[in-house]
C-alpha positions as CSV (number, residue, x, y, z in Angstrom):
1,M,28.4,148.4,265.5
2,I,24.7,147.6,265.3
3,A,22.4,150.5,266.4
4,A,20.0,150.0,269.3
5,D,16.3,149.7,268.8
6,T,14.2,152.9,269.3
7,E,10.5,153.2,269.7
8,A,10.2,154.3,266.0
9,S,12.3,151.4,264.7
10,V,10.4,148.9,262.6
11,T,11.0,145.2,262.4
12,A,10.1,144.2,258.8
13,L,8.6,140.7,258.5
14,Y,9.1,139.9,254.8
15,C,7.0,137.2,253.0
16,R,7.3,136.1,249.4
17,L,5.6,133.4,247.4
18,S,6.0,132.7,243.7
19,Q,3.7,130.8,241.5
20,D,6.1,127.8,241.5
21,D,6.3,127.8,245.3
22,K,2.6,127.3,245.5
23,Q,3.0,123.8,244.0
24,E,5.0,122.8,247.0
25,G,2.0,122.9,249.3
26,D,1.2,125.1,252.4
27,S,4.7,125.2,253.9
28,N,5.7,128.3,252.0
29,S,2.2,129.9,251.9
30,I,1.9,133.5,252.8
31,F,-0.3,132.6,255.7
32,N,2.2,130.1,257.1
33,Q,5.1,132.6,256.6
34,K,3.3,135.3,258.5
35,R,2.5,132.9,261.3
36,I,6.1,131.8,261.7
37,L,7.5,135.4,261.5
38,K,5.0,136.8,264.0
39,Q,5.6,134.0,266.5
40,Y,9.4,134.6,266.2
41,A,9.1,138.4,266.6
42,V,6.8,138.2,269.6
43,E,9.0,135.5,271.3
44,H,12.1,137.7,270.9
45,G,10.4,140.9,272.0
46,F,10.3,142.7,268.6
47,Q,6.9,144.4,269.1
48,N,6.9,147.1,266.5
49,Y,6.7,144.8,263.5
50,L,5.3,145.4,260.0
51,Y,4.6,142.9,257.2
52,F,6.0,143.4,253.7
53,I,4.4,140.9,251.3
54,D,5.0,139.9,247.6
55,D,2.6,137.2,246.5
56,G,3.2,135.8,243.1
57,Y,6.7,137.2,242.5
58,S,9.7,135.1,241.4
59,G,12.8,135.1,243.6
60,T,14.9,136.1,240.7
61,N,13.0,139.3,240.3
62,F,14.0,142.0,242.8
63,R,11.6,144.6,241.4
64,R,8.8,143.5,243.8
65,P,6.5,146.2,245.3
66,G,6.7,144.8,248.9
67,F,10.5,144.3,248.7
68,E,11.1,147.7,247.1
69,K,9.0,149.4,249.8
70,M,11.0,147.6,252.5
71,I,14.4,148.6,251.0
72,A,13.2,152.2,250.9
73,G,12.5,151.9,254.6
74,V,16.1,150.5,255.1
75,K,17.6,153.5,253.2
76,D,15.5,156.1,255.0
77,G,16.4,154.6,258.4
78,S,12.8,153.7,259.5
79,I,13.5,149.9,259.4
80,R,15.9,148.5,262.0
81,R,15.5,144.7,261.5
82,I,14.4,142.3,258.7
83,I,13.2,138.8,259.4
84,V,12.5,136.2,256.7
85,K,11.4,132.5,257.0
86,D,14.5,131.4,255.0
87,M,17.1,132.9,252.6
88,S,15.1,131.8,249.5
89,R,12.2,134.1,250.6
90,L,14.6,137.1,250.2
91,G,15.6,136.0,246.7
92,R,17.1,133.3,244.4
93,D,19.9,135.2,242.8
94,Y,23.0,134.7,245.0
95,L,24.8,137.8,243.7
96,Q,21.8,140.1,244.4
97,V,21.1,138.4,247.8
98,G,24.8,138.8,248.7
99,M,24.7,142.4,247.8
100,Y,21.8,143.1,250.2
101,T,23.0,140.8,253.1
102,E,26.7,141.6,252.9
103,I,26.8,145.2,251.7
104,L,23.5,147.2,251.9
105,F,22.2,145.8,255.3
106,P,25.5,146.2,257.1
107,D,25.9,149.7,255.7
108,H,22.6,150.7,257.2
109,D,23.1,148.7,260.5
110,I,20.2,146.3,259.7
111,H,19.7,143.3,262.0
112,F,19.0,140.5,259.4
113,I,17.4,137.1,260.5
114,A,16.6,134.0,258.4
115,I,14.8,131.8,260.9
116,N,15.0,128.3,259.3
117,D,18.6,128.8,258.0
118,A,19.9,129.9,261.5
119,V,21.1,133.2,260.1
120,D,21.4,136.1,262.5
121,S,23.7,139.0,261.7
122,D,24.0,140.0,265.3
123,K,25.6,136.6,266.1
124,G,28.2,136.9,263.4
125,E,28.5,135.4,259.9
126,N,27.0,132.1,259.0
127,E,29.6,130.3,256.8
128,L,26.9,128.2,255.1
129,T,24.8,131.2,253.9
130,P,26.7,131.8,250.6
131,F,26.3,128.2,249.7
132,R,22.6,128.3,250.5
133,N,22.2,131.3,248.2
134,V,23.9,129.4,245.4
135,F,21.6,126.4,246.0
136,N,18.6,128.7,246.0
137,E,19.7,130.1,242.6
138,W,20.2,126.6,241.2
139,Y,16.7,125.8,242.2
140,A,15.4,128.9,240.4
141,R,17.4,128.0,237.3
142,D,16.1,124.4,237.3
143,T,12.5,125.5,237.9
144,S,12.8,128.1,235.1
145,K,14.1,125.4,232.7
146,K,11.2,123.1,233.5
147,I,8.6,125.9,233.2
148,R,10.1,126.9,229.8
149,A,9.9,123.3,228.7
150,V,6.2,123.1,229.6
151,K,5.5,126.4,227.9
152,K,7.3,125.2,224.8
153,A,5.2,122.0,224.8
154,K,2.0,124.0,225.1
155,G,3.1,126.4,222.4
156,L,4.0,123.6,220.0
157,A,0.6,122.0,220.7
158,G,-1.1,125.2,219.5
159,E,-2.3,126.4,222.8
160,H,-2.5,130.1,223.5
161,M,0.7,131.1,225.4
162,T,-0.8,134.3,226.8
163,S,-3.5,134.6,229.4
164,N,-4.5,138.0,228.0
165,V,-7.2,137.8,225.4
166,P,-6.8,140.3,222.4
167,Y,-9.3,143.1,222.0
168,G,-12.2,141.7,220.0
169,Y,-12.2,138.3,221.8
170,R,-13.3,137.0,225.2
171,K,-12.6,133.8,227.1
172,D,-15.0,130.9,226.7
173,P,-16.7,130.5,230.1
174,D,-16.7,126.7,229.5
175,N,-13.1,126.5,228.4
176,P,-10.8,129.4,229.3
177,K,-8.2,128.2,226.8
178,H,-10.6,128.9,224.0
179,W,-11.5,132.4,222.7
180,L,-14.9,133.5,221.6
181,I,-15.7,136.7,219.5
182,D,-16.7,139.7,221.6
183,E,-19.0,141.2,219.0
184,E,-19.0,144.7,220.4
185,A,-15.2,145.0,220.2
186,A,-15.0,142.9,217.1
187,E,-17.1,145.5,215.2
188,V,-14.5,148.1,216.0
189,V,-11.6,145.8,214.9
190,R,-13.4,145.2,211.5
191,E,-13.9,149.0,211.1
192,I,-10.2,149.7,211.8
193,F,-9.2,147.3,209.1
194,Q,-11.8,148.8,206.7
195,L,-10.6,152.3,207.4
196,C,-7.1,151.2,206.6
197,V,-8.2,149.6,203.3
198,E,-9.9,152.9,202.4
199,G,-6.5,154.7,202.7
200,N,-6.5,156.0,206.3
201,G,-3.3,155.8,208.3
202,P,-3.1,154.7,211.9
203,A,-2.9,158.2,213.3
204,R,-6.0,159.2,211.3
205,I,-7.9,156.1,212.4
206,A,-7.0,156.7,216.1
207,K,-8.3,160.3,215.7
208,M,-11.6,159.2,214.1
209,L,-12.2,156.6,216.9
210,A,-11.5,159.2,219.6
211,E,-13.7,161.8,218.0
212,R,-16.6,159.3,218.0
213,K,-15.9,158.5,221.7
214,I,-15.2,154.8,221.2
215,L,-13.6,153.3,224.3
216,C,-9.9,152.4,223.8
217,P,-9.1,148.7,224.5
218,T,-7.7,149.2,228.0
219,H,-10.7,151.2,229.2
220,Y,-13.1,148.8,227.4
221,M,-11.5,145.9,229.3
222,I,-12.2,147.6,232.6
223,T,-15.9,148.1,231.7
224,K,-16.1,144.3,231.1
225,G,-14.5,143.5,234.5
226,M,-11.1,142.5,233.1
227,K,-7.7,143.6,234.3
228,P,-6.0,146.0,231.9
229,I,-2.8,144.6,230.4
230,S,-1.1,147.9,229.5
231,H,-0.8,151.5,230.5
232,L,-4.1,153.1,231.2
233,P,-4.6,156.3,229.0
234,T,-5.9,159.3,230.8
235,S,-8.9,159.6,228.5
236,P,-11.2,156.6,228.1
237,Y,-11.2,157.4,224.4
238,G,-7.4,157.7,224.2
239,W,-6.7,155.8,221.1
240,S,-3.1,156.0,219.8
241,S,-1.5,155.1,216.4
242,T,0.5,152.4,218.3
243,V,-2.6,150.6,219.5
244,V,-4.1,150.8,215.9
245,V,-0.9,149.4,214.4
246,N,-0.9,146.5,216.9
247,I,-4.5,145.6,215.9
248,L,-3.7,145.9,212.2
249,E,-0.7,143.6,212.4
250,R,-2.2,140.9,214.8
251,R,-2.7,137.6,213.1
252,D,-5.0,136.3,215.9
253,Y,-7.8,138.1,214.0
254,L,-7.4,135.5,211.2
255,G,-8.4,132.8,213.7
256,E,-4.8,131.8,214.1
257,T,-2.6,131.3,217.2
258,V,0.9,132.7,216.8
259,N,3.4,131.4,219.3
260,F,7.1,132.0,220.0
261,K,7.1,135.6,218.7
262,T,9.3,136.6,221.6
263,H,11.6,135.1,224.2
264,I,13.1,136.3,227.5
265,K,16.9,136.6,227.8
266,S,17.2,134.5,230.9
267,Y,15.5,133.5,234.1
268,K,17.3,136.6,235.7
269,N,16.7,139.1,232.9
270,R,13.0,139.1,232.0
271,K,13.4,141.5,229.1
272,K,11.5,140.3,226.0
273,V,13.3,139.9,222.7
274,N,11.6,139.5,219.4
275,N,12.2,136.3,217.5
276,P,12.8,136.2,213.8
277,Q,9.5,135.4,211.9
278,E,10.8,132.0,210.7
279,E,10.9,130.9,214.3
280,W,7.2,131.6,214.9
281,K,4.8,128.7,215.1
282,I,1.4,129.5,213.5
283,F,-1.7,127.4,214.1
284,R,-4.7,127.9,211.9
285,D,-8.4,127.8,212.9
286,T,-7.8,127.9,216.7
287,Q,-10.7,130.4,217.1
288,E,-13.3,132.0,214.9
289,P,-11.8,134.7,212.7
290,I,-12.8,138.3,212.9
291,I,-11.0,139.4,209.7
292,D,-11.0,137.5,206.4
293,E,-7.6,136.6,204.8
294,E,-8.0,138.9,201.8
295,T,-8.7,142.0,204.0
296,F,-5.8,141.1,206.3
297,S,-3.4,140.6,203.3
298,I,-4.5,143.9,201.7
299,V,-3.8,145.7,205.0
300,Q,-0.3,144.2,205.4
301,K,0.5,145.3,201.8
302,I,-0.7,148.8,202.5
303,R,1.3,148.9,205.8
304,K,4.4,147.6,203.9
305,G,4.2,150.3,201.3
306,R,2.9,153.1,203.6
307,R,3.7,156.7,202.9
308,R,3.4,159.5,205.4
309,P,0.9,162.3,204.4
310,T,2.6,165.5,203.5
311,R,1.5,169.1,204.1
312,M,-0.5,168.6,200.9
313,G,-2.7,166.1,202.6
314,K,-3.6,162.5,201.9
315,M,-1.5,160.6,199.4
316,P,-3.2,159.5,196.2
317,I,-4.2,155.8,196.1
318,L,-1.4,154.7,193.6
319,S,1.4,156.1,195.8
320,G,3.8,153.4,196.8
321,M,2.5,150.8,194.3
322,L,4.8,151.6,191.3
323,Y,8.3,150.1,190.9
324,C,11.1,150.7,188.5
325,A,11.6,147.8,186.1
326,D,15.4,148.3,185.9
327,C,16.6,149.0,189.5
328,G,13.6,147.7,191.4
329,S,13.2,150.8,193.6
330,R,9.9,152.4,194.4
331,M,8.7,155.1,192.0
332,F,8.5,158.6,193.6
333,L,5.4,160.7,193.2
334,Q,6.2,164.2,192.2
335,R,3.6,166.9,192.9
336,R,3.3,170.6,193.9
337,V,0.7,172.4,195.9
338,S,-0.3,174.3,192.8
339,D,-0.6,171.1,190.6
340,S,-3.8,169.5,189.5
341,I,-3.9,165.7,189.7
342,G,-3.4,165.7,185.9
343,Q,0.1,167.2,186.5
344,Y,1.2,164.6,189.1
345,N,3.9,162.2,187.8
346,F,6.1,159.3,188.9
347,V,9.9,159.0,188.5
348,C,12.3,156.3,189.6
349,G,13.2,156.8,193.2
350,R,16.9,156.1,192.7
351,Y,17.1,158.4,189.7
352,R,15.7,161.2,191.9
353,Q,18.6,160.6,194.3
354,G,21.0,161.2,191.5
355,P,20.6,160.9,187.7
356,G,23.6,158.5,187.4
357,N,21.8,155.9,189.6
358,C,19.1,155.0,187.0
359,T,17.0,156.6,184.3
360,M,13.9,158.6,184.8
361,H,11.1,156.2,183.9
362,Y,8.8,159.2,183.8
363,I,5.0,158.4,183.7
364,R,2.0,160.6,184.5
365,Y,-0.2,159.6,187.5
366,A,-3.4,160.1,185.5
367,V,-2.2,157.8,182.7
368,V,-1.4,155.0,185.2
369,E,-4.8,155.4,187.0
370,K,-6.7,155.3,183.7
371,I,-4.8,152.3,182.4
372,V,-5.1,150.3,185.6
373,L,-8.9,150.9,185.7
374,E,-9.3,149.8,182.1
375,N,-7.2,146.7,182.6
376,L,-9.1,145.8,185.7
377,R,-12.4,146.0,183.9
378,E,-11.0,143.9,181.0
379,V,-9.6,141.2,183.2
380,V,-12.7,140.9,185.4
381,S,-14.9,140.7,182.3
382,Y,-12.7,138.1,180.7
383,V,-12.3,135.9,183.8
384,S,-16.1,136.1,184.5
385,S,-16.9,134.9,181.0
386,Y,-14.1,132.4,180.5
387,E,-13.2,131.1,184.0
388,D,-12.1,127.6,183.0
389,E,-10.0,128.9,180.1
390,F,-8.4,131.5,182.4
391,T,-7.6,128.8,185.0
392,K,-5.9,126.5,182.4
393,M,-3.9,129.5,181.1
394,I,-2.5,130.3,184.6
395,M,-1.8,126.8,185.9
396,D,1.1,124.7,184.8
397,E,0.4,121.6,182.6
398,D,1.8,119.3,185.3
399,Y,-0.7,120.7,187.9
400,K,-2.3,117.3,188.5
401,E,1.0,115.6,189.2
402,K,1.9,118.5,191.5
403,H,-1.5,118.2,193.2
404,R,-0.9,114.5,194.0
405,D,2.5,115.3,195.4
406,I,1.0,118.1,197.6
407,E,-1.6,115.7,199.0
408,Q,1.1,113.1,199.9
409,K,3.2,115.8,201.7
410,N,0.2,117.2,203.5
411,R,-0.6,113.7,204.8
412,R,3.0,113.3,206.1
413,L,2.9,116.8,207.6
414,E,-0.3,115.9,209.5
415,E,1.4,112.7,210.8
416,I,4.4,114.8,212.0
417,Q,2.1,117.3,213.8
418,N,0.1,114.5,215.5
419,R,3.3,112.8,216.8
420,Y,4.6,116.2,218.0
421,R,1.4,116.7,220.0
422,E,1.7,113.2,221.5
423,L,5.3,113.9,222.6
424,D,4.1,117.2,224.1
425,Q,1.5,115.4,226.1
426,L,4.0,112.8,227.2
427,F,6.4,115.5,228.3
428,Q,3.7,117.3,230.3
429,R,2.8,114.1,232.1
430,V,6.4,113.3,233.1
431,Y,6.9,116.9,234.2
432,E,3.9,116.7,236.4
433,D,5.2,113.3,237.8
434,N,8.6,115.0,238.5
435,V,7.0,118.0,240.3
436,H,4.9,115.6,242.5
437,R,8.0,113.5,243.2
438,K,6.7,110.4,241.4
439,L,9.6,110.6,239.0
440,S,13.2,111.3,239.9
441,D,15.1,114.2,238.3
442,E,17.5,111.7,236.7
443,R,14.7,109.7,235.1
444,F,12.9,113.0,234.1
445,M,16.1,114.2,232.3
446,K,16.6,110.9,230.5
447,L,13.0,110.7,229.2
448,T,12.8,114.3,228.1
449,K,16.2,114.1,226.3
450,G,14.7,111.3,224.1
451,Y,11.6,113.4,223.5
452,D,13.7,116.4,222.6
453,V,15.8,114.4,220.1
454,E,12.7,113.0,218.3
455,Q,11.0,116.4,218.3
456,A,14.1,118.0,216.8
457,S,14.1,115.4,214.0
458,L,10.4,115.9,213.4
459,Q,10.8,119.7,213.4
460,E,13.6,119.5,210.8
461,E,11.4,117.3,208.5
462,E,8.4,119.6,209.0
463,T,10.5,122.7,208.0
464,V,11.6,121.0,204.8
465,L,8.1,119.8,204.0
466,S,6.4,123.1,204.8
467,A,8.9,125.0,202.6
468,G,8.3,122.6,199.7
469,L,4.5,122.8,200.1
470,K,4.5,126.5,200.3
471,E,6.1,126.8,196.9
472,E,4.3,123.9,195.2
473,S,0.8,124.8,196.4
474,R,1.2,128.5,195.6
475,Q,-0.3,128.5,192.1
476,A,-3.1,126.1,192.8
477,V,-4.2,128.0,195.9
478,N,-3.7,131.5,194.4
479,V,-5.8,131.0,191.3
480,E,-8.8,130.0,193.4
481,R,-8.3,133.0,195.6
482,F,-8.1,135.3,192.6
483,L,-11.3,133.8,191.2
484,H,-13.0,134.3,194.6
485,I,-12.2,138.0,194.4
486,V,-13.4,138.4,190.8
487,R,-16.7,136.7,191.7
488,K,-17.4,139.5,194.2
489,Y,-17.6,142.1,191.4
490,T,-20.0,142.3,188.5
491,E,-18.6,145.7,187.4
492,I,-16.0,148.2,188.5
493,P,-17.3,151.8,188.2
494,E,-14.3,153.5,189.7
495,L,-10.8,152.7,191.2
496,T,-11.1,152.7,195.0
497,P,-8.4,151.9,197.5
498,E,-10.2,148.8,198.5
499,I,-10.5,147.5,194.9
500,L,-7.0,148.5,194.0
501,H,-5.3,146.7,196.9
502,E,-7.6,143.7,196.7
503,F,-6.7,143.0,193.0
504,I,-3.2,144.5,192.5
505,D,0.1,143.7,194.2
506,R,2.3,146.3,192.3
507,I,2.9,147.9,189.0
508,I,6.2,147.7,187.1
509,V,7.2,150.7,185.0
510,H,9.7,150.3,182.1
511,E,11.7,153.1,180.6
512,A,10.2,154.7,177.5
513,D,11.5,153.3,174.2
514,K,11.9,155.9,171.4
515,S,13.8,153.8,168.9
516,S,10.8,153.5,166.6
517,G,10.2,157.2,166.5
518,K,7.3,156.9,168.9
519,R,7.5,157.1,172.7
520,L,6.4,153.6,173.6
521,Q,6.3,152.6,177.3
522,E,5.6,149.2,178.8
523,I,4.0,148.6,182.2
524,E,3.3,145.3,183.9
525,I,0.3,145.0,186.3
526,I,1.1,142.3,188.9
527,Y,-2.1,140.9,190.2
528,N,-2.5,139.4,193.7
529,H,-2.3,135.6,193.8
530,I,-1.5,135.1,190.1
531,G,1.2,137.6,189.1
532,S,1.3,139.0,185.6
533,F,0.0,137.4,182.4
534,D,-0.6,138.4,178.8
535,K,-3.5,140.7,179.5
536,S,-1.7,142.5,182.3
537,N,1.3,143.5,180.2
538,I,0.5,146.8,178.5
539,T,2.3,149.0,176.0
540,L,1.4,152.7,176.1
541,W,1.6,155.4,173.4
542,R,0.3,158.9,174.1
543,G,-1.3,157.6,177.3
544,K,-3.3,154.8,175.6
545,A,-2.8,151.1,175.4
546,V,-1.6,149.9,172.0
547,Q,-0.5,146.7,170.4
548,P,3.3,146.4,170.6
């Protein structure tokens, strides 16, 4: 039995418009919906009406502010009637729509009307309503599929898939798809990376920025007239370790665009899921870089081998860089509050878990620090004096042949990427023709299927080529990068975190050999970009380098 209207009863006039509905013209506009709903309410004597509006919300999403406010009114009894232009305005998920129209509304004696679909709950059930709900959901599914296809095309073409610009950049006024450096914020980004290179962790960096009263990214965006994209901290200087980590790990600062890092589960479930890194698409030189590649690489290495500070304070710079030669585990730094740095020592991490797992591989921290500094000075001096000889020593004899092969593969890779972009543009054109009804759905599906097949073939070839190029070009590129680092230094007075991480990837520690009557211990210093070579393999006796 439907309850009678009272003076306090509200007639809810519900309007919804998604971004996709806007492409269909003015018929579904909020203005037009309000006009139709008001006219119907007045003509039928429903005077106490109130608008509930959701502009820019998908019909598959039922977490809309206007809708939720209206449903709260249904549950507290203040709303007596709901009127919508048609069933699709209520939603495009037939199960959810059915739950409201067939269970919740009847339970609360709601008079429900969908004008254009001739639905009026006071006049009994409309047998076509469930079918309309199914068709509305099919429409949402088809629209979602087309939108994903266009986004995929844009992503594969190297366009930014986000409308939110990262902290440190701003949109180009002449081309919103292009990012320009925001120097004020970029300086903070550079400082964050430098602080990390110097051995500061994210929590410490966040504390330092807050103490200096530097605006956090969300509050900074507000001062620049931009809409914040995340939760707004209470304090304008509310930096957190999470924000710092996001900045330190963001490849956009290299001048790259990284697409397809996440995907949503379905058009109904908008939850984001991380994609494996091999599925990412990375495009270089899409904007001016804020951070150079060496600094970014150093920071990622530091992050990978990060160690939490203990109650003894900051960890020494070599912590996390030593590895056991036999089991491959990271060496554990042993120290006590009462110890001087000369008493610190490393042992194999697996041995420390149980002596049966590996052997000790004991080595003193001070010895490693001294030997690394001496070796660095020797290598930098040698490379600076004999650059050509060093280059020949590192590179393979068949380098020239490899170089020619690399050039051929690079040319083919460029051809593939150009064709990919052509197909993306073709796809976008036929999609637009389909949206504007210049091309039938059948013809659209036939054309796009052919494009998909060709793109899949190109993608497979690109994957094989890229993997081969990555391996073949490694030595040629790495030697030049190592030389670039060496040229920055005329001398190395001390071992700093920046110098250490810029030059050295890791240090391999072998078990001591006492077979000769002496305790000889070998360590390998693995340099960034070139690995180990004769001068980086060192034998120690009594804490000094000796000839084996």
